[in-house]
BADOLO-199709 format. One record per residue: residue in three letters; x, z negated, y of N, C-alpha, C in turn. Coordinates in steps of 0.1 Angstrom, whole numbers, padded with zeros to 4 digits, always signed. Layout:
// BADOLO-199709
ALAXZYXZYXZY
...
This chain:
// BADOLO-199709
MET+0009+0000-0012+0000+0000+0000+0009+0000+0012
ARG+0005+0008+0022+0013+0009+0034+0012-0003+0043
GLU+0023-0009+0047+0023-0020+0056+0018-0016+0070
THR+0010-0024+0076+0005-0021+0090+0008-0033+0098
VAL+0011-0031+0111+0014-0041+0120+0003-0042+0130
THR-0004-0053+0131-0015-0054+0141-0011-0062+0153
THR-0018-0061+0163-0015-0068+0176-0028-0070+0183
SER-0027-0077+0194-0038-0080+0203-0033-0079+0217
PRO-0042-0078+0227-0038-0077+0241-0029-0088+0245
SER-0031-0100+0239-0023-0112+0243-0010-0113+0235
ARG-0009-0105+0224+0003-0106+0216+0009-0092+0215
PRO+0019-0088+0222+0024-0074+0221+0031-0072+0207
LEU+0033-0059+0204+0040-0055+0192+0054-0060+0192
PRO+0059-0065+0180+0073-0069+0180+0082-0056+0181
GLU+0094-0058+0186+0103-0047+0189+0106-0039+0176
ASP+0106-0045+0164+0109-0037+0152+0097-0031+0146
ALA+0085-0032+0152+0073-0027+0145+0073-0012+0141
PRO+0078-0003+0150+0078+0011+0146+0087+0013+0134
ALA+0099+0006+0134+0108+0008+0122+0102+0003+0110
ARG+0094-0009+0111+0088-0014+0099+0077-0005+0094
GLN+0069+0001+0103+0059+0010+0098+0065+0023+0092
ASP+0076+0028+0098+0083+0039+0092+0088+0037+0078
ALA+0094+0025+0076+0099+0021+0063+0088+0020+0053
ALA+0077+0014+0057+0066+0013+0048+0061+0026+0043
ALA+0061+0036+0052+0056+0050+0048+0065+0056+0037
TYR+0077+0052+0036+0086+0057+0025+0087+0048+0013
HIS+0079+0038+0013+0080+0028+0002+0070+0032-0009
ARG+0075+0037-0020+0067+0041-0031+0073+0036-0044
PRO+0072+0023-0047+0079+0017-0059+0074+0023-0072
HIS+0062+0028-0072+0056+0033-0085+0060+0047-0088
TYR+0067+0054-0078+0071+0068-0080+0083+0069-0089
GLN+0084+0080-0097+0096+0082-0104+0108+0084-0095
MET+0120+0081-0100+0132+0083-0092+0133+0098-0088
GLY+0136+0100-0075+0138+0114-0071+0126+0120-0065
ILE+0114+0113-0066+0102+0119-0060+0101+0114-0046
PRO+0100+0123-0036+0099+0119-0022+0086+0112-0019
ALA+0086+0103-0010+0074+0096-0006+0065+0105+0003
LEU+0072+0113+0011+0065+0122+0020+0070+0136+0018
ILE+0062+0146+0021+0066+0160+0019+0065+0167+0033
GLU+0073+0177+0034+0072+0186+0046+0060+0195+0045
VAL+0052+0196+0056+0041+0205+0056+0045+0217+0065
PRO+0048+0229+0059+0053+0240+0066+0043+0245+0077
ASP+0048+0251+0087+0040+0257+0098+0039+0272+0097
THR+0042+0277+0085+0043+0292+0083+0033+0296+0073
PRO+0029+0309+0072+0019+0314+0063+0024+0315+0049
LEU+0015+0317+0039+0019+0318+0025+0027+0331+0023
THR+0025+0341+0031+0033+0353+0029+0048+0351+0030
GLU+0052+0340+0037+0066+0337+0038+0072+0334+0024
LEU+0065+0329+0015+0070+0326+0002+0075+0338-0005
LEU+0067+0349-0005+0071+0361-0012+0082+0368-0004
ASP+0082+0368+0009+0092+0374+0017+0106+0367+0014
THR+0106+0354+0013+0118+0347+0011+0123+0349-0003
ALA+0115+0349-0013+0119+0351-0027+0125+0365-0028
ALA+0118+0375-0022+0123+0389-0023+0136+0391-0016
ALA+0138+0383-0005+0151+0384+0003+0163+0378-0005
PHE+0161+0367-0012+0172+0360-0018+0173+0364-0033
TYR+0162+0368-0039+0162+0371-0054+0155+0384-0056
PRO+0160+0395-0050+0153+0408-0051+0152+0413-0065
GLN+0162+0411-0074+0162+0417-0087+0157+0407-0098
ARG+0153+0395-0093+0148+0385-0103+0134+0389-0107
VAL+0131+0389-0120+0118+0393-0125+0107+0383-0120
ALA+0097+0388-0113+0087+0379-0108+0075+0378-0118
LEU+0071+0390-0123+0060+0390-0133+0064+0398-0145
ASP+0059+0392-0156+0061+0399-0169+0048+0399-0176
PHE+0042+0411-0176+0029+0413-0181+0030+0421-0195
LEU+0030+0413-0206+0030+0419-0219+0043+0427-0221
GLY+0053+0424-0214+0066+0432-0215+0069+0441-0204
ALA+0059+0444-0196+0062+0452-0184+0065+0443-0172
THR+0076+0445-0165+0081+0436-0155+0080+0442-0141
LEU+0079+0432-0131+0080+0436-0117+0090+0426-0111
THR+0100+0431-0104+0110+0422-0097+0103+0417-0084
TYR+0110+0407-0078+0104+0402-0065+0104+0413-0055
ALA+0114+0421-0054+0115+0432-0045+0103+0442-0047
GLU+0101+0445-0060+0090+0454-0063+0076+0448-0061
LEU+0075+0435-0063+0062+0428-0061+0059+0428-0046
ARG+0069+0425-0038+0067+0425-0023+0063+0439-0018
GLU+0070+0449-0024+0066+0463-0020+0052+0466-0024
ALA+0048+0462-0036+0034+0464-0040+0024+0457-0031
SER+0028+0445-0027+0018+0438-0018+0017+0444-0005
LEU+0028+0450+0001+0028+0456+0013+0020+0470+0012
ARG+0021+0476+0001+0013+0488-0001-0002+0485-0002
ALA-0005+0473-0009-0018+0468-0010-0024+0465+0004
ALA-0016+0459+0012-0020+0456+0026-0023+0468+0034
GLY-0014+0479+0032-0017+0491+0039-0030+0498+0034
LEU-0033+0497+0021-0046+0502+0016-0058+0494+0022
LEU-0057+0481+0022-0067+0473+0027-0069+0476+0042
TRP-0058+0477+0050-0059+0480+0064-0067+0494+0066
GLU-0064+0503+0058-0070+0516+0059-0085+0515+0056
ALA-0089+0505+0047-0103+0503+0043-0110+0495+0054
GLY-0103+0492+0065-0110+0485+0076-0108+0470+0076
VAL-0099+0464+0067-0098+0450+0067-0089+0445+0078
ARG-0094+0435+0085-0086+0429+0096-0086+0414+0095
TRP-0080+0407+0105-0079+0393+0105-0093+0387+0103
GLY-0094+0377+0093-0106+0370+0091-0116+0376+0082
ASP-0114+0389+0079-0123+0396+0070-0121+0390+0056
ARG-0132+0391+0048-0131+0386+0034-0128+0398+0025
VAL-0119+0395+0015-0115+0405+0005-0118+0398-0009
ALA-0128+0402-0016-0133+0396-0028-0124+0401-0040
LEU-0119+0392-0048-0112+0396-0060-0119+0391-0073
LEU-0121+0400-0082-0128+0398-0094-0120+0403-0106
MET-0110+0395-0110-0100+0399-0120-0095+0388-0128
PRO-0091+0390-0140-0083+0381-0148-0069+0381-0143
ASN-0060+0373-0150-0046+0373-0146-0039+0386-0149
CYS-0034+0392-0139-0027+0405-0141-0018+0408-0128
PRO-0009+0417-0129+0000+0419-0117-0008+0424-0105
GLN-0019+0432-0108-0027+0437-0096-0033+0426-0089
HIS-0036+0415-0096-0042+0403-0089-0032+0397-0079
VAL-0020+0395-0083-0010+0389-0074-0008+0398-0062
GLY-0006+0411-0064-0004+0421-0053-0015+0421-0044
ALA-0028+0420-0049-0039+0420-0040-0040+0407-0032
VAL-0037+0396-0037-0037+0383-0030-0027+0384-0018
TYR-0015+0387-0021-0005+0387-0010-0007+0399+0000
GLY-0013+0410-0005-0016+0421+0004-0027+0417+0014
ALA-0038+0410+0009-0048+0405+0018-0043+0395+0028
LEU-0035+0385+0022-0030+0375+0031-0021+0380+0042
ARG-0014+0391+0039-0005+0397+0049-0013+0401+0062
LEU-0025+0405+0060-0033+0410+0071-0041+0399+0078
GLY-0039+0386+0073-0047+0376+0078-0061+0375+0073
ALA-0064+0383+0063-0077+0383+0056-0079+0371+0048
VAL-0091+0368+0044-0094+0357+0035-0097+0362+0021
VAL-0089+0357+0012-0091+0360-0002-0102+0352-0008
ALA-0113+0359-0013-0124+0352-0020-0123+0354-0035
GLU-0119+0344-0042-0116+0345-0056-0129+0343-0064
HIS-0131+0351-0075-0143+0350-0083-0139+0350-0098
ASN-0147+0343-0105-0145+0343-0120-0151+0355-0126
PRO-0142+0364-0133-0147+0376-0138-0157+0374-0150
LEU-0158+0362-0155-0168+0360-0166-0180+0353-0162
ALA-0181+0350-0149-0193+0344-0144-0205+0353-0145
PRO-0218+0347-0146-0230+0356-0147-0231+0365-0135
ALA-0235+0377-0137-0236+0387-0126-0245+0382-0115
GLU-0255+0375-0118-0264+0370-0107-0256+0361-0098
GLU-0248+0352-0104-0240+0342-0096-0230+0350-0087
LEU-0223+0360-0093-0214+0368-0086-0220+0375-0074
ARG-0232+0381-0076-0238+0388-0066-0242+0379-0054
ALA-0247+0367-0057-0250+0357-0047-0238+0353-0039
GLN-0226+0351-0046-0214+0348-0039-0209+0359-0029
LEU-0210+0371-0034-0206+0382-0026-0215+0384-0013
GLU-0228+0381-0015-0237+0381-0004-0234+0370+0006
SER-0230+0359+0001-0228+0347+0010-0216+0349+0019
HIS-0205+0355+0014-0193+0356+0023-0191+0370+0028
GLN-0200+0379+0024-0200+0393+0030-0186+0399+0030
ALA-0180+0400+0019-0167+0407+0018-0167+0421+0022
ARG-0157+0425+0030-0156+0439+0034-0152+0448+0022
VAL-0143+0443+0014-0137+0450+0002-0139+0442-0010
LEU-0142+0448-0022-0142+0441-0035-0132+0448-0043
VAL-0122+0441-0049-0112+0446-0058-0116+0440-0072
ALA-0121+0448-0081-0127+0443-0093-0121+0449-0106
TRP-0119+0441-0116-0116+0446-0129-0128+0455-0133
GLU-0125+0466-0141-0135+0475-0144-0147+0469-0151
LYS-0145+0460-0160-0156+0454-0168-0164+0445-0159
GLY-0157+0438-0149-0165+0430-0139-0174+0439-0131
PHE-0169+0450-0126-0177+0459-0119-0189+0464-0127
GLU-0186+0467-0139-0197+0472-0148-0208+0461-0149
ALA-0205+0448-0150-0215+0438-0150-0223+0437-0137
LEU-0216+0438-0126-0223+0438-0113-0232+0450-0111
ALA-0227+0461-0115-0235+0474-0113-0248+0473-0121
ALA-0249+0465-0131-0262+0464-0138-0273+0458-0130
LEU-0269+0451-0119-0279+0445-0110-0281+0453-0097
GLY-0275+0464-0096-0276+0472-0083-0262+0478-0080
ASP-0262+0486-0069-0250+0493-0066-0241+0484-0057
PRO-0229+0479-0063-0220+0471-0055-0214+0478-0044
THR-0214+0491-0044-0207+0499-0033-0216+0501-0021
ALA-0228+0497-0022-0238+0499-0011-0234+0492+0002
GLU-0227+0481+0001-0224+0473+0013-0209+0471+0016
ARG-0201+0476+0007-0187+0473+0009-0179+0484+0001
THR-0166+0485+0004-0157+0493-0003-0153+0487-0016
VAL-0154+0494-0027-0150+0489-0040-0139+0496-0046
LEU-0129+0489-0051-0117+0495-0058-0116+0488-0071
THR-0115+0495-0082-0115+0490-0095-0101+0489-0101
VAL-0098+0479-0109-0085+0477-0115-0086+0480-0130
ASP-0077+0488-0135-0075+0492-0149-0064+0483-0154
LEU-0067+0473-0163-0056+0464-0168-0045+0471-0175
SER-0049+0482-0182-0039+0489-0190-0029+0496-0181
ALA-0032+0498-0168-0022+0504-0159-0010+0496-0157
ALA-0011+0483-0159+0001+0474-0157+0008+0471-0170
MET+0003+0476-0181+0009+0474-0194+0021+0483-0196
PRO+0030+0479-0206+0041+0488-0209+0036+0501-0216
PRO+0044+0512-0215+0039+0525-0220+0035+0524-0235
HIS+0042+0517-0243+0038+0517-0257+0025+0511-0260
LEU+0021+0501-0252+0008+0495-0254-0003+0504-0248
ARG+0000+0511-0237-0010+0521-0232-0012+0532-0242
ALA-0001+0536-0248-0002+0547-0259-0011+0542-0271
ALA-0008+0529-0275-0016+0524-0286-0031+0523-0283
LEU-0034+0520-0271-0049+0519-0267-0055+0533-0268
ARG-0048+0544-0268-0054+0557-0268-0054+0563-0282
LEU-0050+0555-0292-0050+0560-0306-0065+0561-0311
PRO-0067+0572-0318-0081+0574-0323-0084+0566-0336
VAL-0083+0553-0335-0086+0544-0346-0096+0533-0340
ASP-0103+0527-0350-0113+0517-0346-0108+0505-0338
ARG-0097+0500-0342-0092+0488-0335-0088+0492-0321
ALA-0082+0503-0319-0078+0507-0305-0091+0509-0297
ARG-0101+0515-0303-0114+0517-0295-0120+0504-0291
ARG-0120+0494-0300-0126+0481-0297-0118+0474-0286
GLN-0105+0475-0287-0097+0468-0276-0099+0475-0263
ARG-0100+0489-0263-0101+0496-0251-0115+0493-0244
SER-0125+0492-0253-0139+0489-0247-0140+0475-0242
ALA-0131+0466-0247-0132+0452-0243-0128+0450-0228
PHE-0119+0459-0223-0115+0456-0209-0114+0469-0201
LYS-0120+0480-0206-0121+0492-0198-0136+0497-0197
ALA-0140+0501-0186-0154+0506-0184-0155+0520-0191
ALA-0166+0523-0196-0168+0536-0203-0168+0547-0192
ALA-0174+0544-0180-0175+0553-0169-0177+0546-0156
LEU-0172+0552-0146-0173+0546-0132-0179+0556-0123
PRO-0187+0552-0113-0193+0561-0104-0182+0568-0095
ALA-0185+0579-0089-0176+0586-0081-0173+0579-0068
THR-0181+0570-0064-0179+0563-0051-0169+0552-0052
VAL-0165+0549-0065-0155+0538-0067-0141+0544-0068
ARG-0132+0538-0060-0118+0542-0060-0109+0534-0069
SER-0099+0540-0074-0090+0533-0083-0079+0525-0075
TRP-0079+0512-0077-0069+0503-0070-0055+0507-0074
ASP-0053+0510-0086-0039+0513-0091-0034+0526-0085
ARG-0042+0536-0085-0038+0549-0080-0036+0548-0065
GLU-0045+0542-0058-0045+0541-0043-0033+0533-0039
VAL-0030+0522-0045-0018+0514-0041-0005+0522-0044
ALA-0004+0529-0055+0008+0536-0058+0011+0547-0048
ARG+0001+0553-0042+0003+0564-0033+0004+0560-0019
HIS+0000+0548-0016-0002+0544-0002+0011+0539+0004
ALA+0013+0541+0017+0025+0536+0024+0023+0521+0027
PRO+0034+0514+0028+0033+0499+0031+0027+0497+0045
VAL+0021+0486+0047+0015+0483+0060+0027+0482+0071
THR+0024+0486+0083+0034+0486+0093+0037+0472+0098
ALA+0049+0470+0103+0053+0457+0108+0045+0452+0120
SER+0038+0462+0127+0030+0459+0138+0017+0451+0135
ALA+0013+0451+0122+0001+0444+0118+0003+0429+0120
PRO-0005+0422+0127-0003+0408+0131-0002+0399+0118
LEU+0007+0389+0118+0008+0380+0107-0002+0368+0109
PRO-0007+0362+0098-0016+0351+0099-0009+0339+0104
GLN-0017+0329+0108-0011+0316+0113-0014+0305+0103
ALA-0007+0294+0104-0008+0284+0093-0022+0278+0092
ASP-0029+0277+0103-0042+0271+0103-0053+0281+0100
ASP-0050+0294+0098-0060+0304+0094-0065+0301+0080
VAL-0078+0304+0077-0083+0303+0064-0077+0314+0055
ALA-0071+0310+0044-0064+0319+0035-0073+0323+0023
VAL-0079+0313+0017-0086+0315+0004-0100+0308+0004
LEU-0110+0314-0002-0122+0308-0006-0122+0306-0021
LEU-0123+0294-0026-0123+0291-0040-0137+0285-0043
TYR-0143+0290-0053-0156+0284-0057-0155+0273-0066
THR-0163+0262-0064-0163+0251-0072-0169+0254-0086
GLY-0167+0246-0096-0172+0249-0109-0187+0249-0111
GLY-0194+0242-0102-0209+0242-0103-0214+0232-0113
THR-0206+0222-0116-0210+0212-0126-0222+0204-0122
THR-0223+0201-0109-0234+0193-0104-0244+0201-0095
GLY-0242+0215-0096-0251+0223-0087-0245+0237-0086
THR-0251+0244-0076-0246+0258-0074-0231+0257-0069
PRO-0223+0266-0074-0209+0267-0069-0208+0269-0054
LYS-0199+0262-0048-0198+0263-0033-0183+0267-0030
ALA-0182+0275-0019-0169+0280-0015-0161+0270-0007
ALA-0150+0266-0012-0141+0257-0005-0131+0265+0003
MET-0130+0262+0016-0121+0270+0025-0108+0263+0025
LEU-0097+0270+0022-0084+0265+0022-0075+0273+0031
THR-0068+0267+0040-0059+0273+0050-0046+0276+0044
HIS-0038+0284+0051-0024+0286+0047-0016+0273+0046
ARG-0019+0264+0056-0012+0251+0057-0016+0243+0045
ASN-0029+0243+0041-0034+0235+0030-0026+0239+0017
LEU-0025+0252+0015-0019+0256+0002-0004+0255+0002
ARG+0002+0256+0014+0017+0254+0015+0019+0239+0012
ALA+0011+0230+0017+0013+0216+0015+0011+0213+0000
ASN+0000+0219-0006-0003+0217-0020+0009+0221-0029
ALA+0014+0233-0026+0026+0238-0033+0038+0229-0032
ASN+0040+0224-0020+0052+0214-0019+0049+0201-0026
GLN+0037+0197-0026+0033+0184-0034+0036+0186-0049
ALA+0032+0198-0054+0033+0200-0068+0048+0201-0072
ILE+0056+0208-0064+0070+0210-0067+0077+0197-0065
ALA+0073+0188-0056+0080+0176-0054+0080+0167-0066
TRP+0069+0168-0074+0068+0160-0086+0077+0164-0098
VAL+0083+0176-0096+0092+0181-0107+0105+0184-0100
PRO+0113+0174-0096+0125+0177-0088+0136+0184-0096
MET+0135+0185-0109+0146+0191-0116+0145+0206-0117
LEU+0135+0212-0110+0133+0227-0110+0145+0233-0103
HIS+0149+0245-0108+0160+0252-0102+0155+0265-0096
GLU+0157+0267-0083+0152+0279-0076+0159+0291-0083
GLY+0151+0301-0086+0156+0313-0092+0160+0312-0106
GLY+0156+0302-0113+0160+0300-0127+0149+0295-0136
GLU+0136+0295-0132+0125+0289-0139+0115+0299-0144
VAL+0107+0295-0154+0097+0304-0160+0084+0296-0159
PHE+0073+0301-0153+0060+0294-0152+0050+0303-0160
LEU+0047+0298-0171+0037+0306-0180+0024+0307-0173
ALA+0019+0319-0172+0007+0322-0164-0005+0322-0173
LEU-0009+0310-0178-0021+0309-0186-0033+0304-0179
LEU-0031+0296-0169-0042+0291-0161-0048+0303-0152
PRO-0061+0304-0151-0066+0315-0144-0063+0314-0129
PHE-0060+0326-0123-0057+0326-0109-0069+0323-0100
PHE-0081+0325-0105-0093+0322-0097-0096+0307-0097
HIS-0088+0299-0104-0090+0285-0105-0079+0279-0096
ALA-0082+0268-0089-0073+0261-0079-0059+0259-0085
PHE-0059+0253-0098-0046+0250-0104-0038+0262-0106
GLY-0044+0272-0113-0036+0285-0116-0032+0292-0103
LEU-0040+0292-0093-0037+0299-0081-0025+0292-0074
THR-0025+0279-0073-0014+0272-0066-0002+0272-0075
LEU-0003+0270-0088+0009+0270-0096+0016+0283-0097
ASN+0009+0294-0101+0015+0306-0104+0017+0316-0093
LEU+0008+0315-0082+0010+0324-0071+0017+0318-0060
PHE+0018+0305-0059+0025+0299-0047+0037+0291-0052
CYS+0035+0281-0061+0047+0273-0065+0057+0282-0072
ALA+0053+0291-0081+0062+0299-0088+0070+0308-0079
VAL+0063+0314-0069+0069+0323-0060+0079+0315-0051
GLN+0075+0303-0047+0084+0294-0038+0097+0291-0045
LYS+0096+0290-0059+0108+0287-0067+0115+0300-0072
ALA+0109+0311-0068+0114+0324-0073+0115+0324-0089
ALA+0104+0319-0095+0103+0318-0109+0097+0331-0115
THR+0099+0333-0128+0093+0344-0135+0080+0339-0141
SER+0069+0346-0139+0056+0343-0145+0052+0353-0155
PRO+0054+0349-0168+0050+0359-0179+0035+0357-0183
ARG+0028+0367-0187+0015+0367-0193+0015+0375-0206
SER+0013+0368-0217+0015+0374-0230+0001+0374-0238
TRP+0001+0380-0249-0011+0380-0258-0013+0365-0262
PRO-0026+0362-0265-0029+0349-0271-0021+0347-0284
ALA-0018+0335-0288-0010+0332-0300-0016+0337-0312
SER-0029+0339-0312-0036+0344-0325-0033+0359-0327
GLY-0027+0365-0318-0023+0379-0320-0034+0389-0315
GLY-0030+0401-0313-0040+0411-0308-0040+0411-0293
ALA-0047+0420-0287-0049+0421-0273-0058+0411-0267
PRO-0057+0406-0255-0066+0397-0249-0080+0403-0247
THR-0090+0395-0251-0103+0400-0248-0110+0391-0238
PRO-0121+0394-0232-0127+0386-0222-0129+0371-0227
SER-0132+0369-0239-0135+0356-0244-0123+0347-0244
SER-0111+0353-0243-0099+0345-0242-0094+0341-0228
TRP-0103+0344-0218-0099+0342-0204-0106+0330-0198
GLY-0116+0324-0205-0122+0313-0198-0133+0306-0206
CYS-0137+0294-0202-0148+0287-0208-0154+0278-0198
ARG-0167+0275-0199-0174+0268-0190-0169+0253-0189
SER-0163+0248-0200-0159+0234-0200-0148+0231-0189
CYS-0140+0241-0186-0130+0239-0176-0133+0247-0163
SER-0145+0251-0161-0150+0258-0149-0141+0271-0147
SER-0136+0277-0157-0129+0289-0156-0135+0301-0163
GLY-0147+0300-0168-0153+0311-0174-0168+0308-0178
SER-0174+0316-0185-0188+0315-0188-0191+0307-0201
SER-0183+0309-0211-0186+0302-0224-0175+0303-0233
PRO-0173+0293-0243-0162+0295-0252-0165+0307-0262
ALA-0154+0312-0268-0156+0323-0277-0163+0317-0290
PRO-0174+0324-0294-0182+0318-0306-0173+0316-0318
ALA-0164+0326-0320-0155+0325-0332-0146+0312-0332
ARG-0144+0306-0321-0135+0295-0320-0142+0282-0316
ARG-0155+0283-0315-0162+0271-0309-0160+0258-0316
GLY-0160+0259-0329-0159+0246-0337-0145+0242-0340
CYS-0135+0249-0336-0121+0245-0340-0116+0234-0332
PRO-0110+0223-0337-0105+0212-0329-0093+0216-0321
CYS-0086+0227-0324-0074+0230-0316-0077+0239-0304
ALA-0090+0242-0302-0093+0251-0291-0105+0246-0283
PRO-0105+0235-0277-0116+0230-0269-0118+0239-0257
CYS-0108+0246-0252-0109+0256-0241-0101+0268-0244
VAL-0107+0279-0245-0100+0291-0249-0094+0299-0237
SER-0094+0293-0225-0088+0300-0214-0073+0298-0214
GLY-0067+0290-0223-0053+0288-0224-0049+0275-0217
CYS-0058+0267-0211-0054+0255-0204-0054+0243-0213
ALA-0059+0244-0226-0059+0232-0234-0056+0235-0249
ALA-0055+0247-0253-0054+0250-0267-0039+0253-0271
PRO-0034+0246-0280-0020+0249-0285-0020+0261-0294
PRO-0008+0267-0297-0008+0279-0304-0010+0277-0319
LEU-0009+0265-0324-0011+0263-0339-0023+0255-0341
CYS-0030+0258-0352-0042+0251-0355-0039+0238-0363
PRO-0041+0226-0357-0038+0214-0365-0046+0211-0377
SER-0058+0218-0377-0067+0215-0388-0062+0223-0401
ARG-0053+0233-0398-0047+0241-0409-0058+0250-0415
SER-0070+0251-0409-0080+0258-0415-0080+0273-0411
GLY-0074+0275-0399-0074+0289-0394-0088+0294-0390
ALA-0098+0285-0390-0112+0289-0387-0113+0295-0373
CYS-0104+0291-0364-0106+0295-0350-0100+0309-0348
GLY-0093+0314-0358-0086+0327-0356-0072+0326-0352
ARG-0067+0313-0349-0053+0311-0346-0045+0310-0359
ARG-0033+0312-0359-0024+0311-0371-0023+0296-0375
THR-0023+0294-0388-0020+0281-0393-0005+0279-0394
PRO+0000+0266-0394+0014+0264-0394+0022+0271-0405
ALA+0015+0272-0417+0022+0279-0428+0024+0294-0425
ALA+0014+0299-0418+0015+0314-0415+0023+0317-0403
SER+0027+0308-0395+0034+0310-0383+0049+0313-0385
SER+0054+0321-0376+0068+0324-0376+0075+0313-0368
SER+0088+0313-0370+0096+0303-0363+0097+0306-0348
ARG+0093+0318-0345+0094+0322-0331+0082+0319-0322
ALA+0072+0313-0329+0059+0310-0321+0063+0300-0310
THR+0058+0302-0299+0060+0293-0287+0046+0290-0281
ALA+0047+0278-0274+0034+0274-0267+0031+0283-0256
């Protein structure tokens, strides 16, 4: 508990009162050794994190998506191209840019691209009910929606999402390594099932491809104004456990402070030498802060791999209602004690029941190379 020094008009403060109060602020006897009592709250925007990492560690791998990698220099370039595309679409300071995607490189580029313009990133759960998503889009009036193809497909069933905003769709396979993209095109049943799990069968002509547009677009010019620390950066929707999900407004300063807090609790981290496994969903507060801000601040590599059960990730492996990161657990894994949440935030790679009923490998069938 912080010591306070009280006084009254008849009794002035003792001469050492400021020093005593300052010492009390740094007194945290219950903290682990090396954990600071206070953190610095930066007065600069989140975009500085990526700029700094790219300047000091340009060839360091920032993202590893199933074996396809992006360095920090390449990620920054992609984010500036994304910003240029959003600027062309009419996005300016304070405008909302809605993101409806699972964890993928396009998600990271879109977040930093929107933040570069001073726009507000509105994160959405790609597995949420379409009615809930439509209500959220109507509430914040996003100028642009960047959506995973299957997420767009769900929204389109309730009406034309392009009627009130520009829509760009993301093809997850575009970020995969060439051999996986080739495997998805094979004329076999398994490839067709995997392809249909995360690619739309058809898209309307009014929808533009985020991947193609970003690749061809020039980076945003330096004349575009930078955001300020107290500008709203992100809208994150609550889980809706006690009612309708509500958008929490987070400023650049909020999230910079949150990242510094998280990093302060792990003082042994080495800048430019860490790996942050990207299992927590980016549309969730923990995943967003950890993998998009803490990891970038430490110039860490964030890999995203197949689930430990093998095979390509399907929508059911990205979230569950129990952790407010999806709509429901995967039916095939619902009863398994090793997978209370199939979003990756609670399930270990091996099935302790040894039954294999959840589709995960049992210890006997696992290779020595299996990792959490």
